[in-house]
N, C-alpha and C positions, 0 to 999 in steps of 0.2 A: 592508553595508546591514542593517535586521532589518525583519522583513517582519510584522506585526500580524495575523496567522493567525485572530482573532477575528472581525471581521469579513468572514470566509468561512465560519462556520460551517454550516451547513446546506446546503452549496455541493458540486457535484460534481468531485473533483479528478481526474487523470490523471498519476501520479506515478510520473516517468520515473527509477529508480533509479544511482546507480553501480554497479557492478562488483560487485553480487551472485551468492551462488550459495546452489543447494538439492541437494535430494538426497531421493533414493525409490528407497524400498527394496521390491522384488521382496516376494511370498505366500512364496515358498517361499527355505527358508536358498538353496540355492542359485542363487536366480536373484542376478545381478551390479546390484549401483546402480545409479541411474539419473541422473547429474548436470546439471544446464540451468541456465543462467544467468536469473535473473531481473530483469528489464527491466523491466517498469509496475507499477501497482499501482494500482487504481483503487476510487472508493469514495466517500461521499458524506462528508465533513468531519465530526466533531461532539465532537471536545475538542482544542484544541492545546496545549504544554507547553511550557514555554518547550527541553528540548530533543530535541519530538517533533511530530509527528501522530495523532491518532487518526480512523481509517474507519469507517463500515462499512459491510459489502458482503452482499450475499442470493451462497450459492453450492450449489450442490444443494440448492435449499430450506432453505440453513438460513441465519440471518444468523449473518456472521464480523466481530468487530473484527479491524484491522491494525492495528498501531502501526508510522511508519514515520517514526527518527529523522531528524535534519534532517539529519544527513553524510553520511546515503546517498541523497539527495536531488539530483539533478545538473537537473531541470528539473519545472515545476511547470505543470497547462493547466488552467484552472478554468474548470467551467461553471454556470452559475444555471439550476436549476433548478425554478423559482418562478415564472421569466416562460412 
């Protein structure tokens, strides 16, 4: 079943991801990299594409855009922020 994501543009999404991992490198070359599992992506849906969703969120007082491929999505919670 396919979802028409365009009707949810402007709403807040909380996406539970399939198994994806990230890495954070230390400031010094001797620091060990830290691996972590990316579990959630949260943001306002700004665009929907054939193969993914574009979210907008604020982190450290900066607006960031997050592209989430549809194949990476396990579950989505949709919040109507206009109510």
